[in-house]
SEGU-537633 format. One line per 10 residues: number of its first residue (from 1); for each residue x, y, z of C-alpha. Coordinates in steps of 0.1 Angstrom, whole numbers. Layout:
% SEGU-537633
NUM = X:Y:Z | ...
This chain:
% SEGU-537633
1 = -338:-778:186 | -312:-791:214 | -300:-768:234 | -267:-774:222 | -275:-767:186 | -292:-736:202 | -258:-725:216 | -240:-734:182 | -259:-712:162 | -255:-682:188
11 = -217:-684:185 | -215:-683:149 | -237:-657:150 | -215:-636:171 | -184:-646:151 | -200:-631:115 | -208:-597:134 | -174:-590:147 | -154:-602:116 | -177:-575:95
21 = -150:-549:105 | -120:-567:121 | -98:-538:140 | -119:-513:119 | -96:-520:90 | -126:-513:64 | -128:-479:81 | -123:-449:59 | -86:-434:68 | -90:-401:81
31 = -77:-371:64 | -46:-356:77 | -39:-320:74 | -5:-304:72 | -4:-274:94 | 13:-240:81 | 26:-207:97 | 6:-174:87 | 33:-163:65 | 32:-190:45
41 = 23:-181:8 | 10:-205:-17 | 36:-202:-45 | 59:-217:-22 | 43:-250:-23 | 47:-272:-54 | 13:-288:-55 | -18:-281:-73 | -43:-284:-51 | -36:-294:-14
51 = -55:-290:25 | -35:-269:53 | -43:-258:83 | -40:-223:96 | -31:-214:132 | -48:-187:150 | -42:-150:151 | -31:-144:115 | -52:-115:112 | -25:-95:138
61 = 4:-104:121 | -3:-87:89 | 10:-107:60 | 4:-94:26 | -23:-104:8 | -30:-98:-34 | -64:-93:-49 | -99:-103:-42 | -112:-140:-42 | -83:-149:-69
71 = -53:-139:-52 | -18:-135:-65 | 6:-165:-52 | 27:-144:-34 | -2:-141:-11 | -6:-154:28 | -27:-185:26 | -41:-180:58 | -48:-141:54 | -66:-148:18
81 = -89:-175:38 | -96:-150:62 | -101:-122:36 | -126:-147:15 | -142:-159:47 | -132:-192:43 | -120:-191:82 | -125:-165:107 | -92:-155:128 | -92:-185:151
91 = -77:-206:122 | -92:-236:107 | -86:-256:76 | -82:-244:41 | -84:-261:5 | -59:-243:-20 | -66:-245:-58 | -37:-234:-79 | -47:-213:-113 | -35:-193:-142
101 = -22:-158:-136 | -46:-128:-135 | -35:-97:-154 | -44:-75:-125 | -53:-83:-91 | -76:-58:-75 | -72:-48:-38 | -103:-48:-11 | -112:-49:25 | -131:-78:39
111 = -132:-97:74 | -105:-75:94 | -77:-80:62 | -66:-51:37 | -56:-68:4 | -35:-45:-19 | -38:-46:-58 | -11:-58:-82 | -1:-63:-118 | 0:-96:-135
121 = 11:-122:-122 | 25:-160:-138 | 4:-180:-112 | -31:-175:-89 | -50:-194:-61 | -81:-197:-45 | -95:-208:-14 | -122:-229:1 | -135:-246:32 | -112:-275:40
131 = -136:-301:40 | -128:-325:10 | -154:-338:-10 | -163:-375:-8 | -143:-396:-23 | -114:-373:-24 | -78:-371:-10 | -55:-346:-4 | -15:-351:-2 | -7:-355:34
141 = 28:-337:34 | 33:-308:14 | 64:-307:-15 | 80:-269:-14 | 96:-252:-46 | 131:-253:-43 | 151:-222:-40 | 167:-212:-72 | 205:-219:-77 | 223:-186:-74
151 = 257:-177:-95 | 279:-151:-88 | 312:-138:-110 | 345:-153:-103 | 380:-151:-121 | 386:-188:-109 | 375:-221:-129 | 340:-235:-123 | 335:-260:-93 | 304:-282:-98
161 = 285:-295:-68 | 253:-314:-71 | 226:-302:-41 | 196:-328:-40 | 162:-315:-34 | 138:-324:-12 | 109:-346:-23 | 78:-359:-4 | 92:-397:1 | 125:-408:5
171 = 144:-421:-23 | 179:-430:-31 | 199:-403:-52 | 206:-403:-85 | 232:-390:-106 | 212:-380:-137 | 216:-337:-138 | 185:-320:-150 | 193:-287:-169 | 154:-279:-171
181 = 140:-251:-154 | 114:-259:-125 | 81:-250:-129 | 53:-253:-107 | 39:-289:-116 | 21:-317:-94 | 52:-334:-74 | 74:-366:-88 | 80:-387:-56 | 97:-412:-70
191 = 130:-398:-67 | 148:-365:-57 | 163:-342:-83 | 198:-330:-84 | 207:-302:-102 | 243:-283:-110 | 252:-250:-90 | 280:-228:-99 | 300:-217:-73 | 322:-186:-77
201 = 342:-163:-60 | 338:-127:-63 | 365:-110:-84 | 389:-88:-66 | 384:-51:-72 | 355:-54:-90 | 327:-38:-61 | 316:0:-61 | 308:16:-31 | 268:22:-50
211 = 262:-10:-47 | 265:-20:-4 | 235:-36:8 | 206:-19:22 | 182:-36:49 | 149:-45:42 | 126:-19:45 | 101:-27:73 | 65:-16:60 | 32:-16:75
221 = -1:-25:67 | -30:1:73 | -50:-14:103 | -83:-15:102 | -103:-14:136 | -131:-40:134 | -164:-17:137 | -183:-32:163 | -208:-6:183 | -190:17:204
231 = -206:38:229 | -190:73:238 | -221:96:235 | -248:99:265 | -286:99:258 | -314:77:260 | -305:49:237 | -309:8:236 | -287:-11:261 | -257:-18:243
241 = -222:-34:247 | -199:-8:264 | -166:-26:261 | -159:-12:229 | -130:8:219 | -137:46:212 | -128:62:181 | -92:69:169 | -77:105:184 | -55:109:152
251 = -28:97:134 | 7:98:152 | 36:101:134 | 72:95:151 | 100:118:152 | 126:108:125 | 159:115:125 | 167:153:120 | 182:145:86 | 213:148:93
261 = 229:117:81 | 267:125:93 | 255:110:125 | 250:75:110 | 288:71:99 | 310:61:121 | 339:72:104 | 368:96:116 | 367:131:102 | 385:131:72
271 = 398:162:50 | 375:173:23 | 401:152:-1 | 397:122:15 | 357:123:15 | 359:128:-19 | 381:98:-25 | 362:78:1 | 324:84:-8 | 330:88:-45
281 = 360:79:-56 | 382:89:-80 | 372:98:-117 | 386:72:-139 | 371:54:-170 | 352:23:-158 | 377:-13:-153 | 385:-31:-184 | 365:-67:-185 | 384:-99:-187
291 = 375:-125:-209 | 359:-154:-192 | 385:-183:-188 | 378:-216:-209 | 364:-235:-184 | 338:-212:-172 | 301:-217:-186 | 284:-189:-197 | 256:-174:-170 | 223:-163:-185
301 = 220:-124:-175 | 188:-121:-155 | 171:-89:-164 | 159:-65:-131 | 124:-59:-125 | 132:-37:-96 | 125:-38:-62 | 86:-44:-60 | 85:-33:-19 | 94:2:-33
311 = 70:6:-63 | 70:45:-70 | 75:67:-95 | 104:92:-86 | 112:127:-99 | 144:143:-90 | 150:179:-93 | 187:187:-93 | 202:222:-86 | 216:236:-122
321 = 223:269:-109 | 257:286:-114 | 259:293:-74 | 262:256:-72 | 298:253:-96 | 310:229:-116 | 328:206:-90 | 296:205:-66 | 271:197:-97 | 295:164:-102
331 = 290:153:-67 | 250:161:-71 | 253:138:-106 | 271:113:-84 | 247:112:-57 | 222:103:-80 | 240:75:-95 | 242:61:-58 | 208:67:-52 | 197:48:-86
341 = 220:19:-78 | 204:15:-44 | 169:22:-49 | 173:-9:-80 | 151:5:-105 | 131:-17:-128 | 97:-19:-142 | 78:-40:-112 | 100:-13:-89 | 110:21:-85
351 = 112:43:-115 | 134:75:-119 | 132:108:-137 | 154:138:-137 | 148:173:-140 | 172:203:-138 | 165:236:-126 | 180:271:-129 | 162:298:-146 | 135:273:-162
361 = 133:238:-153 | 145:212:-182 | 132:173:-186 | 166:160:-185 | 148:119:-188 | 114:109:-183 | 103:81:-159 | 96:60:-191 | 134:62:-205 | 152:37:-185
371 = 143:7:-169 | 172:-5:-153 | 199:12:-128 | 226:-1:-151 | 213:22:-179 | 207:50:-159 | 242:55:-148 | 255:67:-183 | 229:92:-189 | 234:106:-154
381 = 269:110:-162 | 257:128:-190 | 239:157:-179 | 251:192:-187 | 250:221:-159 | 227:246:-174 | 232:276:-151 | 208:304:-136 | 190:312:-104 | 180:284:-82
391 = 141:288:-91 | 128:257:-72 | 90:270:-72 | 89:272:-110 | 105:238:-112 | 76:223:-86 | 47:240:-110 | 63:223:-139 | 65:188:-126 | 30:193:-111
401 = 14:202:-145 | 36:185:-173 | 59:157:-159 | 39:132:-139 | 16:124:-167 | 7:90:-188 | 29:105:-221 | 59:107:-193 | 54:73:-181 | 32:77:-147
411 = 21:47:-141 | -10:58:-116 | -10:33:-90 | 23:42:-79 | 31:71:-58 | 44:100:-70 | 79:118:-54 | 95:145:-58 | 130:151:-45 | 142:186:-46
421 = 183:194:-42 | 189:229:-34 | 223:239:-31 | 215:269:2 | 183:283:-8 | 155:288:-37 | 156:322:-53 | 118:320:-57 | 89:310:-36 | 83:278:-28
431 = 50:278:-7 | 21:278:-34 | 37:256:-58 | 42:231:-34 | 9:233:-18 | -6:227:-55 | 15:196:-59 | 7:181:-26 | -28:186:-33 | -21:165:-65
441 = -8:137:-47 | 30:144:-56 | 49:133:-21 | 78:163:-20 | 114:159:-3 | 139:185:4 | 175:175:4 | 192:211:15 | 228:212:14 | 246:242:30
451 = 219:261:39 | 215:295:49 | 235:306:82 | 224:333:103 | 240:359:86 | 231:351:50 | 189:341:66 | 181:382:53 | 189:372:17 | 165:345:19
461 = 133:350:-4 | 110:328:16 | 122:319:54 | 112:284:67 | 108:277:29 | 115:237:38 | 84:237:63 | 61:251:38 | 68:227:10 | 65:196:26
471 = 34:174:34 | 46:172:70 | 71:192:92 | 84:162:114 | 116:158:99 | 106:127:80 | 104:147:44 | 132:169:47 | 170:163:48 | 194:193:58
481 = 229:180:47 | 259:204:67 | 283:198:37 | 284:183:-2 | 310:160:11 | 287:147:36 | 259:138:7 | 266:103:2 | 259:97:34 | 222:103:27
491 = 218:80:-3 | 207:50:22 | 185:71:44 | 168:85:17 | 158:57:-1 | 145:41:29 | 121:68:32 | 109:74:-6 | 100:32:-5 | 83:37:27
501 = 49:38:8 | 29:37:40 | 44:70:52 | 42:89:19 | 10:108:33 | 7:131:5 | -3:103:-19 | -32:105:-36 | -52:77:-23 | -92:72:-15
511 = -83:81:19 | -67:116:16 | -81:125:-18 | -120:138:-8 | -141:166:4 | -169:145:25 | -200:163:32 | -223:143:58 | -259:154:56 | -277:147:88
521 = -315:145:94 | -326:157:129 | -359:154:129 | -382:150:157 | -388:112:147 | -352:106:152 | -351:112:188 | -320:125:211 | -302:93:217 | -305:78:179
531 = -290:108:169 | -262:104:192 | -261:70:171 | -258:88:139 | -229:109:150 | -210:78:162 | -216:65:128 | -201:98:110 | -170:96:137 | -170:61:128
541 = -163:62:90 | -148:100:96 | -117:83:114 | -106:59:84 | -96:92:66 | -62:111:63 | -76:146:77 | -59:179:69 | -63:206:46 | -41:189:21
551 = -57:156:27 | -93:146:32 | -118:175:44 | -153:170:61 | -181:193:64 | -214:187:83 | -249:202:77 | -278:190:97 | -313:198:86 | -349:199:100
561 = -374:223:82 | -344:243:79 | -305:237:74 | -275:245:97 | -237:246:87 | -225:227:119 | -190:232:104 | -173:235:65 | -144:221:48 | -111:227:65
571 = -124:238:94 | -106:213:116 | -78:200:100 | -67:172:118 | -84:140:135 | -88:149:169 | -101:181:162 | -126:167:140 | -140:138:160 | -144:162:191
581 = -165:187:168 | -188:158:154 | -193:149:193 | -199:183:203 | -229:184:174 | -263:193:191 | -294:181:185 | -319:200:166 | -354:184:160 | -382:195:138
591 = -397:185:102 | -381:170:75 | -368:185:44 | -341:164:24 | -340:181:-10 | -334:215:9 | -309:201:30 | -289:189:-5 | -292:223:-18 | -279:238:9
601 = -249:217:9 | -241:223:-26 | -243:262:-18 | -224:261:12 | -198:235:10 | -195:222:-23 | -191:255:-39 | -159:260:-22 | -146:225:-27 | -110:222:-41
611 = -109:212:-76 | -84:181:-72 | -109:167:-48 | -133:140:-47 | -168:154:-36 | -186:127:-17 | -219:135:-2 | -233:113:27 | -271:115:29 | -288:104:66
621 = -324:102:70 | -349:84:89 | -383:93:70 | -400:105:39 | -392:139:25 | -417:172:30 | -401:185:-5 | -389:172:-34 | -355:159:-35 | -350:143:-74
631 = -341:180:-89 | -316:189:-61 | -302:150:-61 | -298:156:-100 | -279:188:-97 | -255:177:-73 | -250:148:-91 | -246:171:-124 | -216:188:-105 | -195:155:-99
641 = -208:146:-63 | -207:112:-56 | -240:109:-36 | -244:82:-9 | -279:75:8 | -285:55:39 | -321:50:53 | -333:43:87 | -365:26:98 | -392:47:82
651 = -372:64:51 | -386:61:15 | -369:37:-10 | -374:57:-36 | -361:88:-22 | -329:72:-16 | -323:58:-50 | -334:94:-63 | -303:105:-39 | -280:80:-47
661 = -253:76:-73 | -255:50:-98 | -254:22:-95 | -279:21:-65 | -267:-9:-50 | -230:9:-44 | -247:38:-28 | -279:34:-13 | -285:18:22 | -314:4:44
671 = -311:-4:78 | -343:-12:102 | -329:5:131 | -305:32:144 | -281:3:163 | -272:-14:129 | -255:20:112 | -222:7:120 | -226:-26:102 | -222:0:68
681 = -194:16:80 | -169:-11:62 | -192:-17:32 | -189:26:25 | -150:28:31 | -148:-3:9 | -168:13:-23 | -150:48:-17 | -117:34:-17 | -130:8:-51
691 = -144:36:-70 | -113:55:-65 | -92:25:-71 | -110:20:-106 | -103:54:-118 | -73:74:-137 | -48:86:-114 | -36:124:-115
């Protein structure tokens, strides 16, 4: 073959090779992933399946998540992905798949994100790792669900305007009017959909002072620390990361206002008649409703579901005693009407009932009687004064035993709140009745109007009755009002506090409804350094609970052949003192008699447990017991104690299972060395809360 021929063949080969993928046109196009913010909810995106990219540090935003595994569509996509373990707090790509709604969404804690429980929603979603399957391409742009049209009443004719909804691709507008409701479905990208909006002007003279707007209430999520291995004990031990945080020193409550709402109102001083006229208006029949003009199109009425950010069950205890008088009784009723309108009563939000007390309490209507503020107004106006004394203590006992029940509409998952209105002071003692009500999970607020002056205090049956009745004496649960004519100004401050569910610390939850006994192995095989590690584990578990005599109480038993009560339930009634007491426990050393220690804890701790507290025992041991554990464990199980067993190193698996409450997988844990104990803190807290939330409340 000649040189020229070889050259021609070589050039042809090069041309063939380079033409296989000219300019890379045969390469698979890279998937474009739209970025979203941490607060983006799945329900806002009008796609059945899509991929997004979450930014870093979404966990710190505390955006709400509802459900576990399958989430309600109102949940934050990014925090749901962190909760599911699909991404970390550093962000990343997430595939979102829409699905049908669930009857209930159960909350849980995972990966530093606390998800909340929620009743049924119409739409759900799940999340998965953001790696599309082969051949699958997701939309490169997001299509958002358009906002709903709004209508406002007017007396003038209706004017029509066409508003174009955004679409995923540009298209010329059309003039077709769409009247079908918008539902979540795959987007139509051929053209934009116009819709008709009715613009109306408010009717003059139709406003009511009770319908003033309320600023949205800021809500806080329960902060959950990362359970790393802290080191705040001395003693011989393996090297560890000393950069970790020390235990929480306890909850701190910011001091609220004194409760006098007069300082909140910038209006000039008025006479009593002007106060009455300004705050409540004259007593007059309802205004006549004019028929709509012929040009107006009827607007369908939307039934209110209530404010879902304020899901509480509220009992108002109104003063019906003779001392209040008829005029003030009417002012009290107008105040309750105002609260019912501002709080926005509804089945998915707050529910409200009223008890009138005098000599004896009487239920005017229960929680289940009315499901809207509109229906409540005429019912309140028809309440007739009963008369008698001001027996507040008897009324609190009544609501504790009878009012907050399933039969009366108590929803269980919603905090129970009692707001007591008192003219002057009670004529009976309130401390004991209030304590029992608080221990049942009832948050008590006191609104005292024209309280006793210095000369009248000698007539008060129980001095400082408000401080003895409420859960916290920091001003959050009490409203002292100087005059009945200033009562109206307390409506919005009261509603704001009642709806701040994260501050309702008397509400019965998995974090404040327990007597927890730690039974700690102090035998010779543990050693001083490892014993300190066990105490650190106990402190980490303890600091997640609300600690007080009416919240969670903690007791500790250390055992060898013998047993020693380190401290009893209620001996330390705040978190800082309790953590310091745990830190001061001295290592004992000796044998291992776990069965005798369980019996000792039952006699010394659980025999003194309060009847409305859940009894929880956490046994921590590193070896086989010298005595039998089966009979003592069975005895405490029969007494209603929920038992957890944690074994380290040489602990006997069969004994751990005997000690633990069924099922073992939720109550029995094993670690190969002491330094791994901290890993089970979130698991134990999660299981305690899961168990509590699955049981009926109150």
